[in-house]
C-alpha positions in Angstrom: 0.0 0.0 0.0 1.2 3.5 -0.9 1.5 4.6 2.8 4.2 2.0 3.2 6.4 4.2 1.1 6.3 6.8 3.9 7.6 4.2 6.4 10.3 3.0 3.9 11.4 6.6 3.5 11.5 7.2 7.2 13.6 4.1 7.7 16.1 5.1 5.0 16.4 8.6 6.5 17.2 7.2 9.9 20.8 6.8 8.7 21.0 10.2 7.1 24.0 12.3 8.0 24.1 16.2 7.8 25.4 17.1 4.3 25.0 20.6 3.0 26.5 20.8 -0.5 28.9 23.8 -0.8 27.2 24.6 -4.1 23.9 25.1 -2.4 22.7 28.6 -1.4 21.5 28.5 2.1 20.5 31.8 3.7 22.2 32.7 7.0 18.6 33.6 8.1 17.5 30.0 7.6 17.5 27.5 10.4 18.8 24.0 9.7 18.8 21.5 12.5 19.5 17.8 12.7 20.3 15.4 9.9 19.7 17.5 6.7 21.0 16.9 3.2 20.8 19.8 0.7 21.9 19.0 -2.9 24.0 21.1 -5.2 22.3 24.1 -6.8 19.4 24.2 -4.3 18.4 27.4 -2.6 17.1 27.8 0.9 15.6 31.3 1.5 15.4 33.6 4.4 13.3 32.4 7.4 13.1 28.8 6.3 13.2 26.2 9.1 14.3 22.7 8.4 14.2 20.0 11.1 15.8 16.8 10.1 15.9 14.1 9.0 15.2 15.9 5.7 16.8 15.2 2.3 16.5 17.9 -0.4 17.6 17.1 -3.9 19.5 19.2 -6.5 18.3 22.5 -7.9 15.4 22.9 -5.5 13.9 26.1 -4.1 12.8 26.3 -0.5 11.0 29.6 -0.2 10.9 32.2 2.5 9.5 30.9 5.9 8.9 27.4 4.7 8.7 24.8 7.5 10.1 21.3 6.7 9.7 18.6 9.4 11.3 15.2 8.9 11.2 12.5 8.0 10.9 14.2 4.6 12.4 13.5 1.2 12.2 16.1 -1.6 13.3 15.2 -5.2 15.4 17.2 -7.6 14.1 20.4 -9.2 11.2 20.8 -6.8 10.0 24.3 -5.8 8.2 25.1 -2.5 6.6 28.5 -2.0 6.4 31.0 0.8 5.2 29.8 4.2 4.3 26.2 3.2 4.7 23.4 5.7 5.7 19.8 4.8 6.1 16.9 7.2 6.5 13.2 6.9 6.2 13.1 3.1 7.8 11.8 -0.1 7.9 14.5 -2.7 9.0 13.6 -6.3 11.0 15.5 -8.9 9.9 18.7 -10.6 7.1 19.2 -8.2 5.7 22.7 -7.7 4.1 23.6 -4.4 2.7 27.0 -4.1 2.6 29.4 -1.1 0.9 28.5 2.2 0.3 24.9 1.4 0.2 22.1 4.0 1.4 18.6 3.0 1.4 16.0 5.8 1.9 12.3 5.8 1.6 12.2 2.0 3.2 11.1 -1.2 3.5 13.5 -4.2 4.7 12.0 -7.5 6.8 13.7 -10.2 5.7 16.8 -12.1 2.7 17.5 -9.8 1.6 21.1 -9.5 -0.1 22.4 -6.3 -1.4 26.0 -6.3 -1.4 28.3 -3.3 -3.3 27.1 -0.2 -3.6 23.4 -1.2 -4.1 21.3 2.0 -3.8 17.6 2.7 -6.0 16.8 5.7 -4.3 14.0 7.6 -6.4 13.3 10.7 -10.0 12.3 11.3 -11.9 14.5 13.8 -13.1 11.4 15.6 -9.5 10.1 16.0 -10.3 6.8 14.2 -7.7 5.2 12.0 -8.0 6.1 8.3 -9.6 3.9 5.7 -8.2 4.0 2.1 -10.2 2.9 -1.0 -7.9 0.9 -3.4 -9.2 -1.0 -6.4 -12.7 -1.3 -5.0 -11.6 -2.4 -1.6 -11.7 -0.5 1.7 -8.4 -1.0 3.5 -7.8 0.1 7.1 -4.4 1.8 7.0 -4.1 1.4 10.8 -2.8 4.9 10.9 -4.3 7.8 12.8 -2.5 10.2 10.5 -2.5 9.8 6.7 -2.7 12.4 4.0 -3.0 11.9 0.3 -1.3 10.3 -2.7 -1.1 12.8 -5.5 -0.2 11.2 -8.8 2.3 12.2 -11.4 1.4 15.3 -13.4 -1.7 16.1 -11.3 -2.5 19.8 -11.1 -4.5 21.3 -8.1 -5.8 24.8 -8.2 -5.8 27.4 -5.4 -7.4 26.3 -2.2 -8.0 22.6 -3.0 -8.5 20.5 0.2 -7.9 16.7 0.1 -9.5 14.6 2.9 -7.4 11.9 4.6 -6.4 8.8 2.7 -7.6 10.0 -0.8 -5.8 9.4 -4.0 -5.5 12.0 -6.8 -5.2 10.1 -10.1 -2.2 10.9 -12.3 -2.7 13.7 -14.8 -5.9 14.9 -13.1 -6.8 18.6 -12.8 -8.8 20.1 -10.0 -10.0 23.7 -10.2 -9.9 26.1 -7.3 -11.7 25.5 -4.0 -12.6 21.9 -4.6 -12.8 19.6 -1.5 -11.7 16.1 -2.6 -14.0 13.8 -0.6 -13.5 10.6 -2.6 -11.2 9.0 -5.1 -12.1 10.1 -8.7 -11.0 8.7 -12.0 -8.4 10.8 -14.0 -10.1 13.8 -15.4 -10.6 17.6 -15.2 -12.9 18.8 -12.4 -14.2 22.3 -11.5 -16.8 23.8 -9.3 -19.9 25.4 -10.9 -20.6 28.8 -9.6 -24.0 30.5 -9.7 -24.0 34.3 -9.1 -27.2 36.2 -8.5 -27.1 40.0 -9.0 -28.9 42.4 -6.8 -29.3 46.1 -7.3 -26.9 48.4 -5.4 -28.6 50.3 -2.6 
């Protein structure tokens, strides 16, 4: 099951040693603590806070005031915008994560695009373990925290919210402000908006 990738990543990072490539540009106003790897050509901007174990690939951008909490693995050429928070996640290559996103206990595959304010909900309000629907079966993940699996090349508009344990099919597009409540086949989705005009008083 895809959430096992999170545990495999955490196990691999347990042996990570601090390694800041001299060709990386790390702001003196950033905070880097614990076992953190930053690859060549990557930039960590002012105010970013990285708490290991965290592995950041080559040519990445970690924006101003981003919070990264390990275990966390970020692939090459990925960009993370202002004030986003990521924790316990596997992020692929060439992923774009906009400002003020929250990605927790999730997997994001290569070339995904997340607009500003995209949120993965990773906890049920009743505290129960999270069920995941896979190939017509309902599987109890036996986890009280589990976010989403966002497939390769998926694009999520501003303010999309994904409920715990959901899967975004590769190549899907979700327009702004959609709440993803169930797994949907690959496609393009948008909210219909009905505006009713009233005279100005």
